[in-house]
C-alpha positions in Angstrom: 7.6 -1.5 -3.8 6.5 -1.5 -0.4 3.2 -2.4 1.0 2.3 -3.4 4.7 -0.2 -4.3 7.0 -0.3 -2.8 10.6 -2.2 -5.6 12.7 -3.9 -4.4 16.1 -5.8 -6.4 18.3 -8.9 -4.8 16.8 -8.2 -5.5 13.3 -5.7 -4.5 10.6 -4.9 -1.7 8.4 -3.3 -1.5 5.2 -0.2 1.0 4.8 2.1 2.2 2.1 5.8 2.3 2.4 5.8 5.9 3.2 3.5 5.9 6.4 5.7 3.2 8.3 7.6 6.0 10.2 4.5 7.9 10.9 2.9 4.9 12.5 6.3 3.8 14.4 6.3 7.6 15.7 2.8 7.2 16.7 3.7 3.9 18.6 6.7 5.6 20.5 4.4 8.4 21.5 1.1 6.7 22.3 -0.5 9.1 19.9 -3.2 7.9 17.4 -1.9 7.7 14.0 -4.2 8.7 10.8 -3.0 6.8 7.8 -4.7 6.7 4.4 -6.8 3.8 5.2 -7.8 4.3 8.8 -6.8 5.5 12.4 -4.4 3.6 14.2 -4.7 3.4 18.1 -1.0 2.6 19.3 -2.7 0.9 22.5 -3.7 -1.8 20.4 -0.6 -2.3 18.1 0.8 -5.8 17.4 2.9 -5.7 14.7 3.5 -4.8 11.3 3.9 -7.1 8.2 4.6 -7.2 4.4 1.1 -7.0 2.5 2.0 -9.8 0.4 -1.4 -10.2 -1.3 -1.1 -6.5 -2.5 2.6 -7.2 -3.6 1.8 -10.4 -5.4 -1.0 -8.3 -6.9 1.4 -5.8 -8.3 3.5 -8.4 -9.4 1.2 -10.2 -11.6 0.5 -6.5 -13.2 3.8 -6.4 -14.2 4.2 -9.7 -15.4 0.9 -9.3 -17.6 2.7 -5.9 -18.8 5.7 -7.9 -19.5 3.9 -10.7 -21.7 2.1 -7.9 -23.7 5.5 -6.1 -24.5 6.8 -9.1 -25.5 4.0 -10.0 -28.0 4.2 -6.5 -29.2 8.1 -6.9 -29.9 8.0 -10.2 -31.5 4.5 -10.0 -33.5 3.6 -6.4 -33.5 0.4 -6.9 -31.7 -1.0 -4.4 -29.0 0.8 -1.6 -27.9 3.7 -1.2 -25.7 3.0 -0.3 -22.2 4.6 1.4 -19.4 5.5 -0.9 -16.1 3.0 -0.1 -13.4 4.0 1.4 -10.3 2.6 0.2 -7.1 -0.3 2.7 -6.5 -0.6 4.5 -3.3 -3.9 3.4 -1.1 -6.9 5.6 -1.5 -7.3 8.1 1.3 -10.5 7.4 2.9 -10.5 11.0 4.8 -9.7 13.0 1.3 -13.1 14.4 1.8 -13.3 14.9 5.4 -11.4 17.9 7.4 -9.6 16.4 10.0 -8.3 18.1 13.2 -4.8 19.3 12.9 
């Protein structure tokens, strides 16, 4: 369960764990980085931090499923549910052809 925020002097962008290396490579090379939630200009990079809010929300979702599964097991109420995975961020560029 990895979720991060890239802070720049111009704002912040959420990223998933699988995008961290891409961001680090872009920072090292000085090239702009396209991630699911935006484009990061390494010239304005400040830091990468854990996205505590997103992780807490995911943990609340898991706790909710745990409660529902416990009710199902103890009282036969509802249905047993699978534990949710942390969903990847939506790709805001999915409908746009970017330069490659």
